[in-house]
C-alpha positions in Angstrom: -40.2 -157.3 -9.2 -43.8 -158.2 -9.8 -46.9 -155.9 -9.3 -49.2 -157.2 -6.6 -52.6 -158.0 -8.0 -55.9 -156.6 -5.6 -57.9 -158.3 -4.2 -55.3 -160.7 -2.9 -54.0 -162.8 -0.2 -50.1 -161.5 1.4 -48.4 -164.3 2.7 -45.4 -163.5 5.1 -43.1 -164.3 8.4 -44.0 -162.1 11.6 -41.4 -161.5 13.9 -41.7 -164.8 15.5 -40.8 -166.5 12.4 -43.8 -167.9 11.8 -46.1 -167.7 8.4 -49.5 -165.5 8.7 -51.6 -163.9 5.7 -53.5 -160.7 5.3 -56.5 -160.4 2.6 -56.3 -156.9 1.0 -59.4 -155.6 -1.1 -59.2 -153.8 -4.3 -58.5 -150.6 -3.0 -55.1 -152.2 -0.9 -56.6 -152.2 2.5 -56.3 -155.0 4.4 -59.9 -156.7 5.2 -59.1 -159.9 6.7 -55.9 -161.2 8.7 -55.1 -164.9 9.9 -55.7 -165.5 13.5 -52.8 -167.3 14.2 -49.1 -167.9 13.2 -48.1 -170.8 11.8 -44.8 -173.0 11.6 -45.1 -174.8 8.4 -45.8 -172.5 5.3 -48.4 -175.2 4.1 -50.3 -174.9 7.0 -50.7 -171.1 6.6 -51.5 -171.7 2.7 -54.4 -174.7 4.2 -55.8 -171.9 6.3 -56.0 -169.6 3.0 -57.9 -172.0 1.4 -60.5 -172.7 4.1 -61.3 -169.0 3.7 -61.7 -169.2 0.3 -64.0 -172.2 0.2 -65.7 -170.5 3.0 -67.3 -167.9 0.8 -70.9 -169.7 0.7 -71.0 -169.7 4.4 -74.2 -168.4 6.1 -73.9 -165.0 7.9 -75.5 -165.0 11.4 -76.4 -162.4 13.7 -78.5 -161.8 16.7 -82.1 -161.0 16.1 -81.9 -158.0 17.9 -79.8 -156.3 15.2 -81.1 -158.2 12.4 -83.0 -155.4 11.0 -80.8 -152.5 12.3 -79.5 -150.1 9.6 
C-alpha cells in the first residue's frame, strides 16, 4: 500500500454509499470537508477541482471584524 502524501484530498464513500472528500493539511489534520455526498465519483472529483481552482478567490469579511486581532 502506498504512503499517503500530505497535504492531500481523501476521497471515500460514506455510510450512505455516496462519495465525499476531506482535505488534510501537512500535519494530517482535516481542514476542509465536502458539504454534500455525490452519487457519482466524477461529480465528487469535480468538486475537488473547483476547490483547487478557488485558491485566488478573495476573502470577504464584515467591516466590524476587519481589524480584529
